[in-house]
N, C-alpha and C positions, 0 to 999 in steps of 0.2 A: 387506460383503462378502456374497455370496451363500451363507447357512449351509449350504444342501444341497450345495453344491461342497465345502466343508468337511468335512461330514459322509460323503459319498461316499468322498472321499480318505483320510479316517481311518479308515474301515472298510473299505478295500481289503485283501483277504487277502494280498497281497505286503507292503504297508506293516506289517501285523499281525504278520508274521513278522521285519520288522526289530526291532519292539519286543521281540518274544520273544527274540531274541538278547540285546539289552540287559538284560533281565530276568533271562536265564539268567546273565549274568556277575555281576549284583548277587547272585543267590543262590548264587553260587560253584559253579554246576554244571560238570560236566565235559563238556557238549553242545559239540561243535566240528565243525566239516565239513572233513574231510582236506584238505591243501593241494594236492594234486594234483587233487582233483575240484573245488575251488573254482576252480582255474586253468582247468580245461576248461569250466566253466559260463561263466566271464568271457569265454572265447575263443568260445563258444558264442552269448553274447548279441551280442557284437561282429559276429559272422558273420552271424546272423539278420537283425538290424537292418540291416546293410549291403547285404545280398542283396535284401532285401525293399525298401528305399529304392531300388536299382538298378532294379528291376522297375517301381515306381512312376514313376521318371525316364524310363524307356524309353516310358512310356505318355503323358508330358508333350511338348508343343512347347517348344523351347528359345526362350525369349523374353526381353524384357528384366527381367522380373520375376525370372526366375530368374538372370539375371548379375546383377543388382543385389543380390539376397539373398546370393549368395556373396561380393560385394566388402563388403557390410556385415559380413558374419560376419568376414572377414578384418580389418577396421577396427576392430570390437570386441577382436578378439584383439590387436590392436597398442595401442589407446589405453588399455584398462584396467590393463595391467600399467606404464605410463607412470605415470599419475597414481597408482595404489596404491604404487608404488616410493617417491615422495617423502611420501606420508603415513606410510607405515612408517618411513623413515629418521629420523622424530622419537623413535623409541623403540628401533629395533633397527640391527644392524649391516649394513653394505653385503651381504653375503653372505646373512643371512637375509632382508633387504628385497627383495633379487633373485629368492631362492626363493619367498618367499611370493607377490609379485607376479607371478611367471610362473605360480603355482598359480590365481591367481585370474583371471588374464588367459585362461587355457587352459579347459578343458571337462570335464566328468564324463559319461563315456558311461553309467554307470549311472543318474545323475540324469536323462539324457535318454531313456534307456529307459523308466524310471518314468514321464516325463512322457506318453511315447507311449502307455502304459498308461492314465494319466489321460485322454487324449483319447479313447481307445477307448470306456472306459466313459462318458463324457459324449456318445460318437457324434458327434464333431467332425472333420471332416476335415483332412487337413494334405498339404503336398507332399513328395513323394520325395525332393526335390532338397535337403530340409532335413538329409538324413543326410551330403550331400556338405559342406553347410555347417559341421556338426558337425567332421566330419573334418579340413576346412582350418582349424580355429581352433586345432588343437592345438600345431602347431608354431611359428606366428608369435610367440606367448605366450612360447615357451621362449627363441626367439632374442631377443627383446626383454630378457628378464629377463637373459641372458647379456651383451648389449651393455652394459645399464647397471652390471653389476657390473665388467665390464672397464673400464669409464671411470670408476667413482668408487672403486675398490679400489687400494691401492698395488701389492701384488704382482700385476700383471695376469697373465692366461694368455697363453701363448705360442701363437704363429699355429698350430702343429701341434694344440695343446689344443682351441682354439678350433673348428678344422676336425673334428676327431674329435667334439667335443660335438654341433656343429649337424649332422653326419651323423647322429648318434645320434637327436637329436630329428625328424630327417625319417623316420628309418627304424624308428621304435619299434615295437615290435610291434603295438600297440593301433592306431596310426595305419595301418600298412601292411595290417593285416587288415580294417579297415573300409573302406578305400580300395579294397582289391582286390577285396573281395566286394560293394561297389557297383559296379564294374566288370563284374564277372561276371554280377550280375543285370541290369544293363543291357544286357549282349551276349546273354544267353539269351532265347529265345524262350518264349511263353507254354506251349506243349507241353512245352518241356524242364523248365522251371520247375516245372510241376505234379507231377512226379515227386518233387520234396524239400519240397514245400509244407507236408505232415505235420510234417516236421523242423523248418522255419523257422517255423512259425506255430501249429500246433495245442499243441505243449508248449513254446512260448515262456514263457507267464505261470507254469507250474509251475517251470520254471528260473529265472525272475526272483525267485520267492517263497524259493527255496532260496538264491539268491545274496543276497538282502537279508537272510536270517536270519544268513548268513556276515558281512554287512556289519554288522548289528547287534552281533555278538559282538566284532568288531573294534572297533567304536566303543566299546563298552561298557569295554573294557580299556584304552582309550587316553584316556577321558573324564576320569578322576580325576587323572592326571598333568599333563593340559594344565590344568585349572582351577587348579593351584598355581602357575601361570606369571603371572599378574597379568589385571588387567581389561583392559588395551588390546587385545592379541590376541584376547580374548573379545568386546570391542566391534567390532573390526574384522571378525570372521569371522561377525557378525551385520548389522552396519550396510551394508556394502560389497555384499553380496549384494542386499540388499533395493533399496538405492540403484539399482544396475545393472539390477536384475530391473523396478523400477517404472518407471525411465526408458526403457527400451528396450520394455517393454510398451506405454508411450505413443508412443514415437518410431517404432516400426515401423510405424505406420498410413501413413508416407510411403514405405515400402518395398513393403508388400504389403497387400491389404486381407483376405486370409484368416485368420480368427481362430485356427486351428490353426496356421497359420505364426509368426503373432505371438507367441502363445503359446511355442512353442518357442524363438523368437529370445531372449524374455524368460528363460526357464530357461537356455539357454546362456549368457546375460550373467551370471547369478546364480550359475552354477554354480563349482566349484573342482575343479581335477584334483587326484587324490590317487594315480594309477597312472602316467601317462605322464611328469609333471613332477619326482615324486620319482626316478624312474629316470635321468632326463637329470640331475638335480642332483647326482646321485651322482659325476658326471664334473664337471659345470661349478663347483659348489660345495661342495666335500668339507668346508668350514668352517662351511656352514649347518647348522642344528640339525632334522634331522628330525623329532624329538619335537616341533617347535614347528608347522611348516608342514604336517605331514600330519594331526595333530588338528583342527589348525582347520578344513581342508576336509572331513576324513571325519566326525569327532565332532560338529561344531557346524554347520557350511555345509550339510552334505549332509541331516542329519535335519530343520533348519528348511525346506529348499527343498522337500523331499517332504511333509513336513506342513503348515504355514502358508503358504509361499511359493508352491507351485503355485494354490493356490484364490486368492491373493492376485493373483496376475500375470493368472489368467483374468479375474476381476472387472474389473481395470483394462482389459484388452483388450476386454471386451464392453461396458464403460459408459463409456469415455472417449475 
């Protein structure tokens, strides 16, 4: 691995604020981000990245590479939870296996945003359509996780419950905002978009730093409880992201030659959802343990991806 990539990533101010949040918890500090402020910042990040992606997409010619990229993203969102579910069934219940599989088949918007910041630091271009790829990967994995649970558990959800849960996964706030912002950015002309550029671009990294501080605080609070749950969950939350990220970093060369796009595919494949999926699982799998699948994605996989994972995936993209 190129050590300068790792060094650049670990000295990224936004990432250092994440570590500050973890340290604050360990020191038992009363530092915290107000819940309403945290929610606003997460909405802002989704809005900003969606809008900028729509602008980039409007400047791109729709070609087969974009089409194949969208299809490849959906393919990943379907296949990852399928094989993950059967691995997880060796140790966990149907409900827990389905919830965790859905989380790891889905994506983390915050990891994606951090990956874009990483690309900007390294001055590597990427396509705006990758925002659409990310948005399209949210719902399929939730649907697959739900279907697997309904097939393998004794008390299957009723049709009405299934429809309600599938509707929730498709209209989840984060999915709707990122898709809506993408469409609005695509429809806006350059002159119209220029008026809100200071809001969507100039203050983006500052908000990202504050949000990662909040994520660090949240991760620090969940880490100790999670480590008490055994080695299998810990190994899964480290090995599966690496496997997915490394494999996709290599295989994505058959989808696109753009290094930035290949890197983002790897990050999307390696990331795990801790926002959209938990919201859907409250309806889909009330018996699933949130203190299991949320810390796996947030306290283990997320920190790994934004520290070691991203330089590793970029190394593979650039050298293999």
